DOVO-815546 format. One record per residue: residue in three letters; x, y, z of N, C-alpha, C in turn. Coordinates in steps of 0.02 Angstrom, whole numbers, plus 50000, padded with zeros to 5 digits. Layout:
BEGIN
<r "Ala", <X, Y, Z>, <X, Y, Z>, <X, Y, Z>>
...
This chain:
BEGIN
<r "Met", <51137, 49554, 50471>, <51089, 49559, 50455>, <51099, 49638, 50416>>
<r "Ser", <51047, 49648, 50354>, <51075, 49717, 50336>, <51002, 49759, 50311>>
<r "Leu", <50998, 49824, 50323>, <50967, 49890, 50328>, <50948, 49883, 50272>>
<r "Val", <50869, 49895, 50249>, <50815, 49919, 50205>, <50814, 49990, 50245>>
<r "Tyr", <50795, 50042, 50167>, <50772, 50099, 50188>, <50697, 50092, 50156>>
<r "Leu", <50657, 50098, 50201>, <50586, 50098, 50178>, <50561, 50165, 50165>>
<r "Ala", <50544, 50175, 50127>, <50489, 50247, 50101>, <50406, 50239, 50113>>
<r "Ser", <50397, 50242, 50158>, <50329, 50232, 50160>, <50306, 50254, 50254>>
<r "Gln", <50260, 50298, 50238>, <50227, 50312, 50334>, <50175, 50256, 50349>>
<r "Ser", <50163, 50204, 50308>, <50131, 50180, 50349>, <50165, 50104, 50399>>
<r "Pro", <50112, 50126, 50466>, <50123, 50075, 50527>, <50123, 49996, 50513>>
<r "Arg", <50087, 49992, 50451>, <50075, 49912, 50422>, <50131, 49888, 50393>>
<r "Arg", <50162, 49934, 50337>, <50225, 49925, 50305>, <50291, 49894, 50359>>
<r "Arg", <50284, 49918, 50401>, <50347, 49913, 50465>, <50318, 49871, 50496>>
<r "Gln", <50278, 49833, 50532>, <50257, 49775, 50555>, <50279, 49732, 50523>>
<r "Leu", <50245, 49715, 50449>, <50254, 49663, 50406>, <50338, 49666, 50381>>
<r "Leu", <50383, 49709, 50404>, <50439, 49704, 50369>, <50462, 49649, 50443>>
<r "Glu", <50453, 49680, 50509>, <50468, 49669, 50570>, <50442, 49575, 50564>>
<r "Gln", <50403, 49584, 50533>, <50369, 49503, 50549>, <50425, 49442, 50519>>
<r "Ile", <50458, 49472, 50469>, <50493, 49441, 50449>, <50566, 49459, 50438>>
<r "Gly", <50584, 49506, 50487>, <50651, 49496, 50527>, <50679, 49553, 50479>>
<r "Val", <50662, 49606, 50449>, <50697, 49625, 50400>, <50702, 49699, 50452>>
<r "Ala", <50766, 49732, 50450>, <50791, 49784, 50492>, <50791, 49833, 50447>>
<r "His", <50747, 49899, 50467>, <50723, 49951, 50435>, <50753, 50006, 50464>>
<r "Ser", <50745, 50054, 50408>, <50738, 50136, 50436>, <50718, 50171, 50387>>
<r "Leu", <50673, 50229, 50416>, <50629, 50264, 50376>, <50677, 50302, 50345>>
<r "Leu", <50659, 50322, 50283>, <50656, 50369, 50241>, <50589, 50418, 50205>>
<r "Leu", <50584, 50456, 50252>, <50518, 50502, 50230>, <50521, 50553, 50188>>
<r "Pro", <50476, 50575, 50146>, <50470, 50627, 50107>, <50497, 50701, 50172>>
<r "Gly", <50531, 50744, 50133>, <50538, 50799, 50179>, <50462, 50857, 50147>>
<r "Pro", <50495, 50933, 50179>, <50429, 50964, 50170>, <50443, 50976, 50109>>
<r "Asp", <50493, 51002, 50084>, <50510, 51014, 50013>, <50446, 50972, 49953>>
<r "Glu", <50455, 50909, 49962>, <50400, 50874, 49933>, <50356, 50845, 49922>>
<r "Asp", <50308, 50851, 49870>, <50241, 50835, 49862>, <50230, 50767, 49860>>
<r "Ala", <50219, 50730, 49911>, <50193, 50672, 49900>, <50141, 50649, 49876>>
<r "Glu", <50101, 50667, 49898>, <50039, 50650, 49883>, <50029, 50663, 49800>>
<r "Ala", <50055, 50729, 49750>, <50066, 50734, 49694>, <50070, 50677, 49653>>
<r "Leu", <50117, 50624, 49692>, <50144, 50568, 49681>, <50062, 50507, 49639>>
<r "Glu", <50039, 50525, 49704>, <49950, 50488, 49675>, <49908, 50504, 49642>>
<r "Ala", <49914, 50555, 49626>, <49860, 50575, 49569>, <49847, 50534, 49523>>
<r "Glu", <49777, 50533, 49501>, <49749, 50489, 49457>, <49767, 50505, 49399>>
<r "Arg", <49776, 50460, 49345>, <49755, 50524, 49275>, <49685, 50474, 49233>>
<r "Ala", <49667, 50532, 49191>, <49592, 50510, 49171>, <49608, 50443, 49116>>
<r "Gly", <49568, 50410, 49144>, <49577, 50337, 49078>, <49623, 50291, 49107>>
<r "Glu", <49651, 50278, 49149>, <49714, 50263, 49184>, <49677, 50180, 49219>>
<r "Ala", <49704, 50119, 49187>, <49686, 50061, 49208>, <49722, 50067, 49299>>
<r "Pro", <49683, 50037, 49359>, <49694, 50022, 49419>, <49790, 49960, 49415>>
<r "Val", <49790, 49935, 49390>, <49867, 49895, 49356>, <49902, 49965, 49340>>
<r "Asp", <49885, 49967, 49302>, <49921, 50041, 49265>, <49949, 50099, 49313>>
<r "Tyr", <49891, 50121, 49360>, <49916, 50170, 49409>, <49930, 50152, 49451>>
<r "Val", <49935, 50070, 49488>, <49976, 50076, 49554>, <50047, 50055, 49537>>
<r "Arg", <50075, 50007, 49466>, <50137, 50017, 49459>, <50162, 50086, 49420>>
<r "Arg", <50110, 50137, 49432>, <50141, 50189, 49380>, <50178, 50244, 49452>>
<r "Val", <50132, 50239, 49478>, <50152, 50275, 49564>, <50189, 50250, 49591>>
<r "Thr", <50211, 50174, 49607>, <50268, 50159, 49652>, <50311, 50154, 49609>>
<r "Arg", <50334, 50165, 49545>, <50399, 50192, 49524>, <50384, 50249, 49539>>
<r "Ala", <50378, 50288, 49533>, <50374, 50374, 49547>, <50388, 50368, 49624>>
<r "Lys", <50371, 50321, 49646>, <50414, 50353, 49725>, <50443, 50311, 49746>>
<r "Leu", <50486, 50268, 49722>, <50560, 50239, 49719>, <50608, 50289, 49698>>
<r "Arg", <50583, 50315, 49641>, <50616, 50356, 49602>, <50650, 50404, 49656>>
<r "Ala", <50573, 50430, 49676>, <50592, 50482, 49713>, <50613, 50479, 49803>>
<r "Ala", <50619, 50421, 49809>, <50657, 50394, 49866>, <50743, 50378, 49849>>
<r "Val", <50749, 50356, 49808>, <50821, 50350, 49789>, <50856, 50423, 49771>>
<r "Leu", <50808, 50473, 49758>, <50838, 50530, 49747>, <50841, 50570, 49816>>
<r "Arg", <50787, 50539, 49857>, <50803, 50577, 49952>, <50855, 50541, 49951>>
<r "Leu", <50873, 50483, 49964>, <50950, 50454, 49988>, <51007, 50464, 49966>>
<r "Ala", <51003, 50492, 49890>, <51087, 50519, 49869>, <51093, 50582, 49899>>
<r "Ala", <51031, 50630, 49924>, <51050, 50708, 49916>, <51035, 50702, 50027>>
<r "Ser", <51051, 50637, 50054>, <51035, 50652, 50136>, <51099, 50606, 50162>>
<r "Gly", <51138, 50611, 50103>, <51214, 50576, 50148>, <51213, 50516, 50189>>
<r "Arg", <51142, 50490, 50190>, <51141, 50425, 50231>, <51201, 50375, 50217>>
<r "Pro", <51206, 50316, 50258>, <51232, 50267, 50224>, <51176, 50239, 50164>>
<r "Lys", <51215, 50192, 50117>, <51196, 50154, 50062>, <51166, 50110, 50063>>
<r "Ala", <51109, 50099, 50079>, <51070, 50036, 50061>, <51009, 50011, 50023>>
<r "Pro", <50999, 49970, 49998>, <50911, 49966, 49952>, <50869, 49991, 50022>>
<r "Val", <50829, 50029, 49954>, <50767, 50079, 49951>, <50725, 50010, 49926>>
<r "Leu", <50661, 50024, 49983>, <50613, 49977, 49967>, <50525, 50037, 49957>>
<r "Cys", <50489, 50045, 49934>, <50422, 50041, 49942>, <50372, 50018, 49890>>
<r "Ala", <50309, 50043, 49913>, <50259, 50013, 49891>, <50196, 50038, 49882>>
<r "Asp", <50155, 50036, 49832>, <50077, 50086, 49861>, <50006, 50026, 49833>>
<r "Thr", <49969, 50046, 49867>, <49894, 50002, 49876>, <49864, 50027, 49840>>
<r "Thr", <49814, 50006, 49790>, <49768, 50025, 49755>, <49703, 49964, 49782>>
<r "Val", <49665, 49994, 49768>, <49586, 49964, 49800>, <49531, 49984, 49738>>
<r "Ala", <49501, 49936, 49701>, <49478, 49950, 49639>, <49403, 49912, 49634>>
<r "Ile", <49350, 49930, 49599>, <49303, 49889, 49571>, <49312, 49914, 49506>>
<r "Gly", <49293, 49857, 49461>, <49304, 49876, 49403>, <49364, 49923, 49385>>
<r "Gln", <49352, 49957, 49331>, <49413, 50002, 49329>, <49409, 50067, 49355>>
<r "Arg", <49390, 50073, 49414>, <49366, 50141, 49462>, <49407, 50118, 49509>>
<r "Ile", <49467, 50166, 49526>, <49497, 50170, 49589>, <49460, 50206, 49629>>
<r "Leu", <49478, 50156, 49700>, <49429, 50203, 49774>, <49490, 50188, 49801>>
<r "Gly", <49534, 50287, 49820>, <49585, 50293, 49851>, <49580, 50313, 49906>>
<r "Lys", <49586, 50351, 49967>, <49599, 50360, 49999>, <49537, 50418, 50007>>
<r "Pro", <49481, 50409, 50055>, <49455, 50444, 50062>, <49436, 50522, 50095>>
<r "Gln", <49445, 50579, 50093>, <49448, 50644, 50102>, <49401, 50634, 50152>>
<r "Asp", <49329, 50624, 50184>, <49297, 50646, 50236>, <49262, 50567, 50243>>
<r "Ala", <49206, 50615, 50275>, <49156, 50555, 50304>, <49119, 50521, 50239>>
<r "Ala", <49083, 50551, 50195>, <49058, 50565, 50164>, <49081, 50535, 50116>>
<r "Gln", <49139, 50520, 50074>, <49172, 50487, 50057>, <49183, 50423, 50061>>
<r "Ala", <49207, 50414, 50137>, <49230, 50339, 50153>, <49156, 50304, 50167>>
<r "Arg", <49112, 50335, 50168>, <49037, 50300, 50172>, <48991, 50279, 50089>>
<r "Glu", <49032, 50343, 50052>, <49040, 50322, 49996>, <49047, 50246, 49965>>
<r "Met", <49112, 50244, 49959>, <49157, 50198, 49958>, <49135, 50122, 50007>>
<r "Leu", <49104, 50132, 50063>, <49109, 50068, 50098>, <49043, 50040, 50070>>
<r "Gln", <49010, 50086, 50067>, <48920, 50060, 50029>, <48935, 50026, 49969>>
<r "Arg", <48987, 50048, 49926>, <49006, 50019, 49862>, <49028, 49971, 49864>>
<r "Leu", <49060, 49955, 49913>, <49109, 49895, 49933>, <49085, 49846, 49950>>
<r "Ser", <49009, 49848, 50004>, <48968, 49808, 50020>, <48943, 49763, 49982>>
<r "Gly", <48943, 49694, 49989>, <48898, 49654, 49963>, <48943, 49630, 49885>>
<r "Arg", <49007, 49639, 49860>, <49011, 49644, 49825>, <49097, 49608, 49822>>
<r "Thr", <49146, 49583, 49759>, <49185, 49581, 49740>, <49256, 49624, 49733>>
<r "His", <49289, 49644, 49753>, <49349, 49703, 49739>, <49409, 49672, 49726>>
<r "Arg", <49461, 49701, 49699>, <49525, 49684, 49682>, <49567, 49753, 49755>>
<r "Val", <49618, 49689, 49776>, <49660, 49739, 49809>, <49733, 49759, 49786>>
<r "Met", <49767, 49791, 49752>, <49833, 49765, 49719>, <49889, 49822, 49756>>
<r "Thr", <49945, 49797, 49756>, <50003, 49824, 49781>, <50067, 49803, 49752>>
<r "Ala", <50079, 49854, 49730>, <50153, 49837, 49697>, <50216, 49878, 49733>>
<r "Val", <50248, 49835, 49725>, <50330, 49844, 49780>, <50400, 49858, 49738>>
<r "Gly", <50441, 49891, 49739>, <50508, 49913, 49711>, <50550, 49922, 49775>>
<r "Val", <50613, 49883, 49732>, <50657, 49894, 49779>, <50717, 49925, 49742>>
<r "His", <50782, 49956, 49759>, <50809, 49985, 49716>, <50855, 49971, 49763>>
<r "Asp", <50935, 49933, 49707>, <50971, 49894, 49770>, <51052, 49942, 49753>>
<r "Gly", <51032, 49994, 49709>, <51102, 50048, 49725>, <51119, 50038, 49644>>
<r "Arg", <51096, 50006, 49617>, <51099, 49996, 49550>, <51049, 49987, 49490>>
<r "Arg", <51000, 49962, 49518>, <50940, 49935, 49462>, <50887, 49942, 49521>>
<r "Ala", <50829, 49956, 49488>, <50774, 49931, 49498>, <50721, 49880, 49497>>
<r "Arg", <50705, 49820, 49551>, <50648, 49791, 49536>, <50581, 49810, 49571>>
<r "Tyr", <50545, 49766, 49526>, <50463, 49786, 49558>, <50420, 49708, 49544>>
<r "Ala", <50386, 49699, 49591>, <50336, 49647, 49576>, <50264, 49683, 49607>>
<r "Leu", <50201, 49624, 49578>, <50157, 49646, 49595>, <50128, 49608, 49631>>
<r "Ser", <50041, 49613, 49674>, <50033, 49568, 49712>, <49936, 49581, 49687>>
<r "Asp", <49899, 49539, 49668>, <49836, 49564, 49640>, <49793, 49507, 49656>>
<r "Ser", <49761, 49556, 49713>, <49709, 49482, 49771>, <49633, 49518, 49739>>
<r "Lys", <49606, 49475, 49773>, <49513, 49482, 49770>, <49494, 49482, 49841>>
<r "Val", <49444, 49524, 49871>, <49422, 49521, 49930>, <49343, 49524, 49901>>
<r "Arg", <49295, 49477, 49937>, <49225, 49484, 49932>, <49200, 49514, 49985>>
<r "Phe", <49162, 49573, 50007>, <49111, 49586, 50073>, <49062, 49560, 50070>>
<r "Ala", <49039, 49532, 50135>, <48946, 49527, 50132>, <48935, 49595, 50125>>
<r "Arg", <48855, 49585, 50143>, <48828, 49640, 50138>, <48843, 49705, 50242>>
<r "Ile", <48854, 49763, 50238>, <48880, 49773, 50306>, <48822, 49825, 50293>>
<r "Pro", <48790, 49816, 50348>, <48732, 49855, 50352>, <48754, 49942, 50367>>
<r "Ala", <48758, 49962, 50351>, <48727, 50054, 50379>, <48751, 50062, 50443>>
<r "Ala", <48713, 50036, 50511>, <48748, 50060, 50591>, <48821, 50055, 50584>>
<r "Glu", <48833, 49981, 50554>, <48908, 49964, 50567>, <48969, 50016, 50506>>
<r "Ile", <48925, 50005, 50459>, <48976, 50083, 50405>, <48982, 50139, 50461>>
<r "Glu", <48936, 50169, 50492>, <48941, 50216, 50550>, <48991, 50210, 50581>>
<r "Arg", <48987, 50156, 50618>, <49015, 50159, 50653>, <49080, 50137, 50662>>
<r "Tyr", <49104, 50108, 50617>, <49180, 50102, 50579>, <49193, 50172, 50551>>
<r "Ile", <49153, 50231, 50533>, <49195, 50297, 50513>, <49188, 50339, 50555>>
<r "Ala", <49144, 50313, 50613>, <49167, 50371, 50680>, <49231, 50332, 50709>>
<r "Gly", <49246, 50289, 50695>, <49310, 50250, 50726>, <49370, 50278, 50689>>
<r "Gly", <49353, 50325, 50666>, <49416, 50352, 50605>, <49457, 50284, 50561>>
<r "Glu", <49443, 50232, 50564>, <49479, 50191, 50540>, <49499, 50203, 50464>>
<r "Pro", <49455, 50232, 50424>, <49443, 50233, 50354>, <49505, 50285, 50303>>
<r "Phe", <49527, 50318, 50371>, <49548, 50383, 50345>, <49637, 50353, 50337>>
<r "Gly", <49622, 50351, 50264>, <49717, 50373, 50290>, <49737, 50293, 50243>>
<r "Lys", <49660, 50261, 50207>, <49686, 50184, 50164>, <49626, 50193, 50130>>
<r "Ala", <49684, 50145, 50067>, <49636, 50152, 50006>, <49588, 50096, 50025>>
<r "Gly", <49500, 50129, 49984>, <49482, 50084, 49997>, <49420, 50101, 50061>>
<r "Ala", <49473, 50159, 50089>, <49410, 50168, 50165>, <49417, 50121, 50217>>
<r "Tyr", <49461, 50067, 50210>, <49466, 50003, 50249>, <49523, 49969, 50244>>
<r "Ala", <49535, 49941, 50306>, <49612, 49895, 50328>, <49587, 49815, 50343>>
<r "Ile", <49606, 49770, 50296>, <49592, 49705, 50337>, <49604, 49693, 50396>>
<r "Gln", <49645, 49706, 50425>, <49671, 49688, 50495>, <49621, 49734, 50556>>
<r "Ser", <49551, 49770, 50525>, <49531, 49792, 50573>, <49456, 49750, 50594>>
<r "Gly", <49427, 49809, 50639>, <49356, 49767, 50639>, <49299, 49767, 50572>>
<r "Ile", <49333, 49775, 50535>, <49289, 49776, 50479>, <49286, 49691, 50453>>
<r "Ala", <49333, 49677, 50478>, <49367, 49605, 50439>, <49295, 49554, 50427>>
<r "Ala", <49272, 49586, 50500>, <49196, 49539, 50516>, <49140, 49516, 50454>>
<r "Phe", <49144, 49564, 50424>, <49121, 49574, 50338>, <49148, 49530, 50290>>
<r "Ile", <49200, 49517, 50305>, <49253, 49488, 50242>, <49234, 49425, 50217>>
<r "Glu", <49189, 49408, 50198>, <49174, 49338, 50161>, <49239, 49304, 50147>>
<r "Arg", <49281, 49301, 50088>, <49349, 49262, 50077>, <49399, 49322, 50040>>
<r "Ile", <49462, 49295, 50048>, <49507, 49328, 49998>, <49524, 49289, 49958>>
<r "Glu", <49567, 49296, 49881>, <49574, 49251, 49855>, <49657, 49290, 49836>>
<r "Gly", <49722, 49275, 49864>, <49782, 49305, 49853>, <49812, 49311, 49910>>
<r "Ser", <49834, 49375, 49929>, <49905, 49388, 49982>, <49869, 49429, 50015>>
<r "Tyr", <49850, 49371, 50106>, <49832, 49426, 50152>, <49878, 49491, 50163>>
<r "Ser", <49957, 49474, 50184>, <50000, 49553, 50179>, <49982, 49590, 50125>>
<r "Gly", <49979, 49573, 50086>, <49955, 49606, 49995>, <49926, 49653, 50019>>
<r "Ile", <49878, 49631, 50048>, <49803, 49666, 50063>, <49810, 49703, 50105>>
<r "Met", <49845, 49723, 50142>, <49873, 49738, 50225>, <49906, 49826, 50189>>
<r "Gly", <49951, 49789, 50146>, <49975, 49838, 50105>, <50076, 49830, 50085>>
<r "Leu", <50102, 49760, 50111>, <50160, 49758, 50076>, <50143, 49666, 50082>>
<r "Pro", <50150, 49631, 49986>, <50121, 49584, 49994>, <50205, 49537, 50024>>
<r "Leu", <50218, 49485, 50063>, <50278, 49466, 50120>, <50309, 49415, 50039>>
<r "Phe", <50292, 49381, 50037>, <50311, 49321, 49956>, <50340, 49357, 49924>>
<r "Glu", <50314, 49405, 49886>, <50365, 49457, 49838>, <50408, 49491, 49852>>
<r "Thr", <50402, 49526, 49918>, <50447, 49584, 49950>, <50504, 49550, 49968>>
<r "Ala", <50506, 49466, 50006>, <50541, 49431, 50025>, <50623, 49434, 49956>>
<r "Gln", <50579, 49405, 49894>, <50595, 49385, 49849>, <50645, 49462, 49824>>
<r "Leu", <50624, 49505, 49807>, <50659, 49559, 49774>, <50717, 49583, 49823>>
<r "Leu", <50696, 49574, 49905>, <50742, 49602, 49918>, <50806, 49553, 49952>>
<r "Arg", <50806, 49488, 49912>, <50843, 49444, 49915>, <50905, 49436, 49846>>
<r "His", <50840, 49469, 49794>, <50904, 49468, 49752>, <50917, 49537, 49753>>
<r "Ala", <50896, 49585, 49792>, <50938, 49664, 49822>, <51011, 49633, 49853>>
<r "Gly", <50996, 49565, 49864>, <51054, 49544, 49932>, <51051, 49593, 50000>>
<r "Val", <50978, 49593, 49999>, <50971, 49581, 50088>, <50962, 49509, 50105>>
<r "Arg", <51000, 49522, 50198>, <50993, 49470, 50218>, <50938, 49475, 50285>>
<r "Phe", <50916, 49417, 50298>, <50867, 49439, 50354>, <50837, 49362, 50385>>
C-alpha cells in the first residue's frame, strides 16, 4: 500500500480516503503560510474557474511545503469545494448572519457543488472536476436557526454539509455524493492510480 500526503484540514476528506483504503498523512500549511489567501475570490470569476484555480494554487503550495519539509517523497493530494447559485459563489460563512443568508438563498432551489481535485506524483500534476446539482426543498426558518445554533454551517462552503441533519431537506442530487462531501471518490481514485498509488 502506498502513502499519499493529504493537503487538507477537512475531516470529511480523510474519512473518504479511508473509505476506499488510501493510506495518507496530513500535509498542512505552516504558521508562515496564508492558506486563506489562496481562497480569495476574484471579481467576475466563474465558479468553475475559481475552484480550479484555487485547487491548482493549493497543490503548488503543498508540493513546495513537502519539498521544504524533508519528509519522504510521495504523491500529494488536495481539493477544493465550491457551492454556487448561478454565477454567485457561496463560500464559508463568517458568522451566523452570513450562514442564515446562504441557507435562505439555497432553500427551495437547485444549486451546484463543484469539487476540483489535484494530485502531484513528484513529476507532474493531474486534475479532475466533479460538478453536481443539489435541490433543497423549502427549509423552515426554525430549522435554519436550529442548524446554525448547532455550529454546523461554519467552515463549510455554502454553509452546509450533505452528511449532516440538513440532508432531511435535500430533495435530490445529480452527480457525486462524495464530491458534494468534498472529495469525489471516482475521480480521486483515477488520479491516484495514475500517480502509481496502490490501494
